[in-house]
Structure formats: structure tokens, C-alpha cells
N, C-alpha and C positions, 0 to 999 in steps of 0.2 A: 534599470533602476530597481533596487531591492524593495520588496513590499514591507509594510509595517505589520508585524505579526505579534499578537499578544502572547507573552510567554517565551519569546525568542529575542536574542540580541544579535544584530547584524555584525559580521566580522569582515568578510571580503568576498569578491566574486571568485568563482571557481572555473566557469566556462560558459560558453554560449553556443546555441545551435539554431537550426532553422525554425524550431517551434517553441523553444524554451531557453531560459537562462537558469544557471545553477549557481547558488550562493552558499557560502559557509556561514552558518549561524551558530550561536550557542544557545542551547535549550536551558532555560532558567531553573526548571524543577522537573525531574532530577537534572542536575547540571551535566551536560555533555555536548560535544560538538556534533552537529548534524549538517547534512547537505540538503538543501531545499531547492527543488526543481519547480520553477514558476513558468507557466505558459505565457508567451508573448501576447499582449492584449490585441494587437492588430492582426493576428493570424487565427484567433479563436473562431472556429465555426463548428458545424455538427461533426465533420470528420475528425477534427482535432480533439473535440470533446470525447468522441468515441474512443480515440486512441488513448487519451488521458485516463479515462475510466477503466479501459482494459488493462493498461499498465498498472494502475493502482490495485485493481482487484487481483490480477495475476500475481504480482509481486507479494501482496499480502497473503495470498494462498500458498505461494511456493517458498517464501523467505525463511521458513523453518529449516530448509535445507542448508547445510553449512557452506555450500558453494554457490549460494544465490544471495544477492544483496538484500539486506533487511530493510523493509519499509515500516515506518512507525505510524504514520497517519496521513490523511489527505483531507483538504478542505478548500475554502475560498477565502482569499484575503479581503481586507476592508475595501480595496479598490476594485474588487470583482474578478481577480485573477485566480484560477485554480492552481493549487500548489500541492506538492508531494514532499513529505519529510522522510528522509532516508538516512541510513547509516553513512557516516563520513569515512571515505576511503582515500588515503593520501596519495596513492600511486596507481599506475596502470602499465602493463606491458606495452600498450599502445604509445606511451610516451618515450619508451626507451629502445624498442626492438630494432629501429633503424640505425641507432648508434652502436648497438652491441648485440650480437646474437646470443640467445640464451643457451646455457649449458644443457646438454642432452638430458642429464639426470633431472634437472629442475623442470625442464619443459615436459618431460614424461609425467612427472608427479602432478603438475598443473593440468595436463591433458586428461588424466584419469578423473580428476575432481570435476572438471568442467563437463566431461562426457557424462558423468553421473548426474550432474545438475540438469543437463539437457534431457537425459532419459527420464528423470523425474517429471520434468515439464511435459514430455510427450505422454507419459502415463496419466497425467492430469488433463490430457486433451488439448495441450497448448503447444504451438510452434513459435519459436523465438523470431526467426526470419531475419535477424540482423547480427549474426555471429561474426565477430571480427576482433582484432587485438584491443581496440579502444573500448570495447564493451566488456572487457575483463578487467576488473579492478582488484586492487590489493588492499586488504584491511590493515588496520594499525598493528595487527599481530602477524602480518606477512602472509595471510592466507588468500588465495585467489577466489574471487566471487564473480558470477555472471550478473551483468546489469543490463539496464535499458531494454525493457520489454515493450517499448513504445509502439512498435509495429507488429506485435505478436498477433497471432490469429488462431482460430479454432482448428484443431487437427481434424475434426469430424465434419465440419461444415464451412469450408473456405468460401468466402464471398468473392467470386471472380469479377464482380463489378467494381470493387474498390481498386484504386491505383496500385499497381505492382511496385513496391518499394524495394530498393536493392542498394547494397554497397558493392560496386562493380568488381573490385579485385577479389572479393571473397564470395561472389555469387555463382551458383551453378549455371552451366550452359543453358538449361531449360528455363531458368528464371531470366537470364539475360535475353533469351529469345522470346520472352513473354509467353511461353507455353504453359506456365503454371505460376501460381502465386506462392507456392511452397508445399513441401512434403517432408517426410522423414528423410528421404533420399537427398533432398536439397540441403537439409540440415547437416547430414553427414559430409557433404561436399564442403560447406562453409566451415565446419569444424576442422576438417583436414587442411583447408587453405589457411586457416588461422594458425594452426600448429606449424605449418610450413613457414609462415611469415616469421614466427618467433625463432625458428631455427636458422633460417636463411638470411635474416636481417633485411628482408625485402618482401614485397607482396608477390604472390604467384604471377608468373608470366611477365615479370619485369626482368630486364636483362642487366646483368652486373656491368658497372662502369658505362652505362648508356643513359641518356636523358630519360627521365620518367615518362612512360607512355601516356598518351591521352586516354580518355574514357573510351573513345571509339576504337582505338588500337587494342585496348585491353579486352573489349567485347569481342573483337575479331579473334584474338588469341584464345580466349576462353571458349569460343565456339568451336575451335579446332581441338581444344583440350589435349594438347600434347604436353605431357609431364616433363619438366626439366629437373633432373636430379640436383640436389643441394650440394652434395660432395663434402669434402673436408672431413670433419670428425663424425658426421652423421652416419650411423651404421646402415649397411645395405638392407637389413631387415626393416628398419624404420622407413627407409626410402620406399620399399615395396608397399608398406602399410599406407603411406601417404599417397602413393600412386593409385591405389585401389580407392581410397576415399574420394579422389578427384578424377575418377574415371568418367569419360564422356557418357558412357552407358550407365544409367542409374541402376540397372540390374546387376552390374558387376561390383557395385559398392557394398560396404557392410550394410546389413539389413536393419541395424539399430545402433544407437549410441551405446547401449549396454554391450553389444558385440565389440564395438570400438574399444571400450574400456577394458574388456577382458583381453583383447589382443595386445593392448598396451601393457597390461600387467605381465603377459608372457614375454614381451620385449624387455621389460625391467628385469625379470628373472634371468633372461639370457645374457644380460649385461652385468649380472651379479649385484643388481640393485634390489633393495627390499620393495616388494610390490605395494603400491598405494592402495589402501582399503577401498572397496566399493561401497558407496553410500547412495542407495537408491530407495525411494519411498515404496512401501508395500502397496500392492494393488488394492487392498482393503481401504487404505487411506484415500486413494484417488477416487474410489467408488463412493465414498461417504460424503464427498464435497459437492456442493451445488455448482453446476456448470457456470462458467463465466459468461456474462452477457456482453458479447463483443459489439452489440448494436446500441448500447445504452449511451445516450447523449446528455443525460441529466446529471449535473454535478450537485450533490446535496451540500447544503450549508453546514455550519457547525452544529453538532447534535445538542439538543436541549433536553436535559433529564428532568422528568417530572416524577416525584416520589410522593405517593399518598401516605401521609402520616396520620395514624389513628390517635385522636385526642383521648387523654386519660380522664378528662372531666366527665362527670355523670351527666348523661343526657336528661334534659328537662322533660317531664311527662307533659303531654298535651293537656290543655285545660278541658275539663268535662263540659259537655253540652248542657245548657241550663234551659229549663222551660217551666212555665207557671201552669198549674192545674188546680182544680177545686180541692184536691187532696193535699196541696202544698207544692213546694218547689221540687222539681225532679232533676237529678243529675244522671245523665246518660240513661234516662228512662226509668230510674228508680226513685220512688217518692221519698223525700227527706222529711223528718218530723218538723212540725211547726215549732217556732221559738216560744218558750214559755214567757209569761209576763214578768218573771223574776229578773230576767236579763234587762228589760226596760227600766225597772225600778232601780237596779244597780247603776245604770247609766245616768239616771236623773240625780241620784245622790252624789255621784262623782262630779257632775256639772255644778251642783249647788255648792259643794265644798270648794270648788275652784273659784267661784264668785266671791265667797266669803274671804278666802285667802287673798284675793286680789284687792278687795276693799281695805283690808287690814294693812296691807303693804302700802297702799296709797296714803292712808292716814299717818302712818309712821313717817313717810318721807316728808309730808307737809309739816308735821310736828317738828322734825329736825330742822326744817327751813325757817321756823319761827312764824309760820302762817297760821298755826292752830294753837290756842292756849292750853 
């Protein structure tokens, strides 16, 4: 059920997962469509809140990258559910790759952009840990963006006590065997497996024209890590690149996603294609940011701005302290002169005049009423 959010109008559901629902809303000001991810009420616990906070903070920090989904804000709905407001993307390769394999030129351009996005995340100390076709979205302008940092983790201090999360067809052998929760090497594997899926129209280690394997069968095949060529129009040089990314030995894989991006550029040039520009954040940018707290379980409510407004009215001076002494009245310790008798005489004359005027007015009224001759 969609939440009621001030400033947003509900349109329709977009999808549902194990931890959250995603709805299409329209933001009222400025007017634009947005995707709002809302945590399910019955699954919210400290681990889920930790994942939610990490996703919000990581995406806010990284979404300046053109190939990372933009997040606008995060808060708590009136019914107590944390939510995340994001850029609305109408498509995803995850919705189409099984029906139609991507063209080599298009997949190479997408791959360079996503590799740069992942390299930027790594330079910021963040592992995505869930790279797969459905987590690559397409913006309204047709550009691919990396999404769903829900199980992201710190590159420098992985918490091995947390549950190892994986999407089996795109997870490295060492993750499937639960030997690690993630590393740059496992990200290289998942990246290569994702590109493989887009080109082959199937997940790695699935056999063409055979029933889709179970998770247990896939884990067994991944453990053996025997690369199966895609064939068809996929160039041999691209097959060799993918085979290295999905090598069973992490040491034989590319050492970074930046290396992957550069090798893909060389493949583009070899095929007579214009190389896709590299877009990677500078190291100075990564060093300037505050590290993401992956253990934060407190979701702050809507911010309340308090602005101190200085009044233009003149401030009233405090009344002076008054005391009586033999020398006269003192104001703040200074003796004031005694009042002269002239002031009292003036006051008496004024009072007498007022009495005379009052009597005359009364007589006039009685005369008009016929009571006085």
C-alpha cells in the first residue's frame, strides 16, 4: 500500500521486493515523476534500517556521477515507514535481456559507463555487492545508471558478521562459497557476469535450450567456474575479456573496474567504434567526503528549519533602579534634584480649573432641561 506523502501524488506501483515496495509518484513542486522506495513495515529491524541508511547515504554521495541513479531525499512517512525518493527510470536491461540479446556496440558503451560508476564507488570506499542486469536502469534520456545500493558495504572495513547477500547467477565463486562478503575482485566478477548476460540473453552457467537451473545447480557450476563462450556475433577478444573477469582465480581477473573500462575502450577501437569516454571521480573528491556510516540504524525524521530573525524594532532600555536617600531620589546611584514647589502650584491650579468647568457644564445642562430658572 502506498504511503500518503505531503507534496507527492500517488500514480501507480512499479515493483516489489523482499524489503521494500517501489511506487511511481508525481512530485508537486517542482513537478516531475519520481520513484519512491518504501520499506515494508513488517520487515523493519536494525539490519534493514542499517541497509536503508547506507543506501540513502551512498546514493546521495555518488549520484552526482552520470551513471549512478540520482536520489533526491529520504525521510519517514506519516505511518512510520522510511522511504527514499529517487529519479524515475522507465526501463532496465533486466526486463529485456532474456527476450533479446543486446547489440555488441550498445553493450560495450553501457559496460564502460557502468565500470566507471563502480570505479567511482570503489574510490569512495564503497562496494555495491549486487551487480546484475536488473540493477542497471535506463533513464528517460536512454542513459544507463547503476541502482540499488541496498546491500552496499564499506570497502575498507567489511563486517563479516553480517549475512552474506548474493544474487547467485552473478556472484563470484568465493562469495557463493561464503569465503568473503565482497571485494574489488568479486565486483569485477559480477560486472563481467552481468555483461555476459546482456550479450548471451541468459545468465552465466545456464545452458541454452535447457530448463533453467536451480540455485543449487548454479552454485555448483559457479564453483567450478568453467567459462562457456557466447559465440555468435560476439568477437573473440570480447570473449577473452569476459573469461578473465569470471576467472575462478581472483588474481587472474582485472585488478580494478577502471582497468576493465580501459580494456573495453580498446575493444571498441578494435571494432571501429568510438570509445566511450571515461567518467571517474577524482581522488581529491573521494578524500573530501565523510565516510558513510554503515552501522547507523537511526532514520531521522523530516528536518525542521529554525531561522533566528533579528527584529528591527528598537530595544527598550531597562528601567533605572530607584532608591530614596536624604539627598533626594537616586537613579542608578546618582542623586536627582528635588522637585520645586512651582510644580505643585501648577498642579493645584489645573485641578481647580477643572472643577469650575465641571460645575458650569452641569448648570448649563440643568438650565436647558428647565430645572433652573
